[in-house]
C-alpha positions in Angstrom: 0.0 0.0 0.0 2.8 2.4 0.9 4.7 1.5 -2.2 1.7 2.3 -4.3 1.6 5.7 -2.7 5.1 6.4 -3.9 3.9 6.3 -7.5 1.2 8.9 -6.8 3.3 11.5 -4.9 3.3 14.5 -7.1 2.8 12.7 -10.4 0.9 15.6 -11.8 3.4 18.2 -10.5 6.5 17.5 -12.6 5.7 20.4 -14.9 5.6 22.7 -11.9 9.2 22.2 -11.0 10.4 24.8 -13.5 7.9 27.2 -12.0 9.4 27.3 -8.6 11.0 30.7 -7.9 14.7 31.0 -8.1 16.5 31.1 -4.8 19.6 32.9 -3.6 22.6 30.8 -2.6 21.7 28.8 0.5 24.2 28.8 3.4 24.3 25.3 4.8 22.5 24.8 8.1 22.5 21.7 10.4 18.8 21.0 11.2 19.2 17.8 13.1 21.9 15.6 14.7 21.5 11.9 15.0 24.3 10.3 16.9 27.4 11.7 15.2 25.7 12.4 11.9 24.3 15.8 10.9 21.3 16.3 8.7 21.5 19.4 6.5 18.8 21.8 5.4 19.7 21.2 1.8 19.1 17.4 2.3 15.7 18.2 3.8 14.8 20.5 0.9 15.8 17.9 -1.7 13.7 15.2 0.0 10.8 17.6 0.3 10.9 18.7 -3.4 7.8 16.7 -4.5 5.8 18.1 -1.6 7.0 21.6 -2.3 5.9 21.3 -5.9 2.4 20.4 -4.7 2.3 23.3 -2.2 3.4 25.8 -4.9 0.8 24.5 -7.2 -2.1 24.4 -4.8 -1.5 26.9 -1.9 -1.7 30.7 -2.4 1.5 32.7 -1.9 1.8 34.3 1.5 1.5 33.2 5.1 -0.5 30.1 4.3 2.1 28.8 1.8 4.9 29.7 4.2 3.2 27.7 7.0 2.7 24.7 4.7 6.3 24.7 3.6 7.5 25.0 7.2 5.3 22.1 8.3 6.5 20.0 5.3 10.1 20.6 6.3 9.4 19.5 9.8 7.5 16.3 8.7 10.2 15.4 6.2 13.0 16.0 8.8 11.2 13.7 11.3 11.0 11.0 8.7 14.7 11.4 7.8 15.6 11.1 11.5 13.5 7.9 11.7 15.3 6.5 8.6 18.7 7.2 10.0 17.8 5.4 13.2 16.5 2.4 11.2 19.7 2.3 9.2 21.7 2.1 12.4 19.5 -0.7 13.6 19.8 -2.5 10.3 23.6 -2.2 10.5 23.6 -3.6 14.0 21.5 -6.6 12.8 23.5 -7.0 9.6 20.3 -6.5 7.5 20.9 -5.3 3.9 18.8 -4.7 0.9 20.4 -5.8 -2.4 19.7 -4.6 -5.9 17.5 -7.6 -6.8 15.2 -6.9 -3.8 14.8 -3.3 -5.0 14.1 -4.5 -8.6 11.5 -7.0 -7.2 9.8 -4.3 -5.2 9.7 -1.9 -8.1 8.2 -4.8 -10.2 5.5 -5.3 -7.6 4.6 -1.6 -7.6 4.4 -1.6 -11.4 2.2 -4.6 -11.4 -0.1 -3.2 -8.7 -0.6 -0.1 -10.8 -0.9 -1.9 -14.2 2.3 -0.4 -15.6 5.5 -1.6 -17.0 8.6 -0.9 -15.0 9.8 1.6 -17.6 6.5 3.4 -17.5 6.6 3.4 -13.7 10.1 4.9 -13.6 9.0 7.5 -16.2 6.0 8.5 -14.1 8.2 8.8 -11.0 10.6 11.1 -12.9 7.7 13.4 -13.9 7.0 13.8 -10.2 10.4 15.1 -9.5 12.0 11.7 -8.5 14.7 10.6 -11.0 15.4 6.9 -11.3 18.2 7.0 -8.7 16.1 8.9 -6.2 13.1 6.6 -6.8 15.2 3.4 -6.3 16.6 5.0 -3.1 13.1 5.6 -1.8 12.0 2.0 -2.6 15.2 0.7 -0.9 14.3 2.6 2.3 10.8 1.1 2.3 12.1 -2.4 1.8 14.7 -1.9 4.6 12.0 -0.7 6.9 9.7 -3.7 6.1 12.6 -6.1 6.8 13.3 -4.4 10.1 9.7 -4.4 11.2 9.4 -8.0 10.2 12.3 -8.8 12.5 11.6 -6.5 15.4 7.9 -5.9 15.5 5.7 -8.1 13.2 6.0 -11.3 15.2 4.4 -9.6 18.2 1.3 -8.4 16.4 -1.8 -10.5 17.2 -5.3 -9.8 15.8 -8.1 -11.4 17.8 -11.7 -11.8 16.8 -12.6 -9.3 19.6 -10.2 -6.8 18.0 -12.0 -7.1 14.7 -15.5 -6.8 16.4 -14.3 -3.7 18.2 -13.2 -2.2 14.9 -16.6 -3.0 13.4 -18.5 -1.5 16.4 -16.4 1.7 15.9 -17.4 1.9 12.3 -21.1 1.3 13.2 -21.0 4.1 15.8 -19.2 6.5 13.4 -21.9 5.9 10.8 -24.7 6.3 13.3 -23.5 9.8 14.0 -24.6 10.6 10.5 -27.9 8.7 10.2 -31.3 10.2 11.0 -33.6 8.4 13.4 -36.9 8.5 15.3 -37.1 8.1 19.0 -39.6 8.5 21.9 -39.1 9.2 25.6 -40.8 9.1 28.9 -39.7 12.0 31.2 -39.8 11.6 34.9 -39.2 14.9 36.7 -37.3 15.0 40.0 -38.4 17.5 42.7 -35.4 19.7 43.6 -34.0 19.2 47.1 -36.1 16.2 48.1 -33.9 13.1 48.4 -36.7 10.7 49.2 -38.7 11.9 46.3 -35.7 11.7 44.0 -35.2 8.0 45.0 -38.8 7.3 44.3 -38.7 9.0 40.9 -35.6 7.0 40.1 -37.4 3.8 41.1 -40.4 4.8 38.9 -38.1 5.5 35.9 -36.4 2.1 36.3 -39.8 0.4 36.6 -41.1 2.1 33.4 -37.9 1.0 31.6 -38.4 -2.6 32.9 -42.1 -2.7 31.9 -41.2 -1.4 28.4 -38.5 -4.0 27.9 -40.9 -6.6 29.1 -43.4 -5.9 26.4 -45.6 -3.2 27.8 -46.8 -0.6 25.2 -44.2 2.3 25.4 -46.7 4.8 24.0 -49.3 3.8 26.7 -46.7 4.2 29.4 -45.7 7.6 28.1 -49.3 8.8 28.0 -49.9 7.6 31.6 -46.6 8.5 33.3 -44.5 11.0 31.3 -44.1 14.5 32.8 -43.3 16.0 29.3 -46.6 17.7 28.3 -45.2 18.4 24.8 -44.9 14.7 23.8 -47.1 12.9 26.3 -50.2 12.8 24.1 -48.3 11.3 21.2 -46.8 8.5 23.3 -43.5 10.3 23.8 -42.7 10.4 20.1 -40.0 13.0 19.3 -40.4 12.7 15.6 -37.5 12.6 13.0 -34.2 13.6 14.5 -30.5 14.1 13.5 -27.6 13.1 15.8 -26.5 16.0 18.0 -29.9 17.6 18.4 -30.6 16.2 21.9 -28.7 16.6 25.1 -25.4 14.7 24.8 -26.2 11.9 27.4 -29.5 11.3 25.6 -27.9 11.4 22.2 -25.2 8.9 23.3 -27.8 6.5 24.8 -29.8 6.5 21.6 -26.7 6.0 19.5 -26.1 2.7 21.4 -29.7 1.4 20.9 -31.0 -0.9 18.2 -34.5 -0.1 16.7 -37.2 -1.2 19.1 -34.9 -1.3 22.2 -35.4 0.7 25.4 -32.6 2.3 27.5 -32.0 2.4 31.2 -33.0 5.7 32.8 -30.7 8.6 31.8 -30.4 11.5 34.2 -30.2 15.0 32.6 -30.7 17.9 35.0 -33.7 17.4 37.2 -35.3 14.7 35.0 -34.9 11.0 34.2 -35.5 9.9 30.6 -36.5 6.4 29.5 -35.7 6.3 25.8 -36.9 4.1 22.9 -35.4 4.0 19.5 -38.2 3.7 17.0 -36.2 3.5 13.8 -32.9 4.5 12.2 -32.1 5.3 8.6 -30.8 2.2 6.7 -27.1 1.4 7.1 -24.7 1.3 4.2 -22.2 -0.9 6.0 -21.7 -4.5 5.1 -22.4 -7.2 7.7 -19.7 -8.1 10.1 -19.1 -11.4 8.4 -18.8 -9.7 5.0 -16.4 -7.1 6.3 -14.4 -9.4 8.7 -11.4 -10.1 6.4 -10.9 -6.4 5.4 -11.4 -5.3 9.0 -8.7 -7.8 10.1 -6.3 -6.2 7.8 -7.2 -2.7 9.0 -6.7 -3.8 12.6 -3.3 -5.3 11.7 -2.1 -2.2 10.0 -3.3 0.0 13.0 -1.5 -2.2 15.5 1.6 -2.3 13.3 1.6 1.5 13.0 1.5 1.8 16.8 4.1 -0.9 17.3 6.4 0.8 14.7 6.0 4.2 16.5 6.8 2.6 19.9 9.9 0.9 18.4 11.1 4.1 16.8 10.7 6.0 20.0 12.8 3.3 21.7 15.5 3.8 19.1 15.4 7.5 19.8 15.9 7.0 23.5 19.0 4.9 22.7 20.6 7.5 20.4 21.4 11.2 20.8 18.8 13.0 18.6 18.7 16.8 18.4 16.1 18.6 16.2 17.1 22.2 15.3 14.5 23.1 12.8 
């Protein structure tokens, strides 16, 4: 996936290279120190060139462009520091990447994009990466993959619960965008009367239990709700969008399936017993249909966190000083 992204970085921006403004002679500046090695500003600018082309093509001149360039330099520099640390780790572990491995990786990228190798290299060149720079970038990625396979990958485990948690997260994310209909029974609590408050809590819990046990929610609302505005229509709140109700009520409704009833929710001086009547149709596939893809997403997420933790460990073992 990351290799495929290499192809697309700045492919449409090659023609903009000549449009970059001419610069005065740059005095060399050390922008980071990793161990005994210094990283120069000129190195960062060279690595950032495809991103700078995109910025000059898309971001208006002025403060906004200057901020984008500054952030790009910082991001590229952080990446270069990580790469230097990885190279040190590879040297200690005697891990190397030979020319054939680079050729094979380029071949895979070409096949994934439906291109010949020559066409792939030509496209990369149009993005501002000549063949040497492109091969160097591919080599870095192959080296990182080998290191992660050695140091991190074997510790990654994806359980069925991990995948189900990911699916639930997607479901909740979608629900925050879907319209729904709901009803409630409001039980007001007298201010300052603890005994009455306990009784009202017990009443709300009893109403929730009755509704869950099969009693008609609308009839319970007409008989017991303190909300005069909805009582006569059985507590029906009509069609709603997420975020329109008080946050505790909204959150409780987001967790319900159509037809289900919540436990009492306290908001201010009232308890609310909620029923989700219906929700707009989901566009998500079923869990079983999505399970394999979700497993890959969970794996990549865990791998990303493990990689970051490993890199931070390398940084603690080496003197790293960022000066940009």
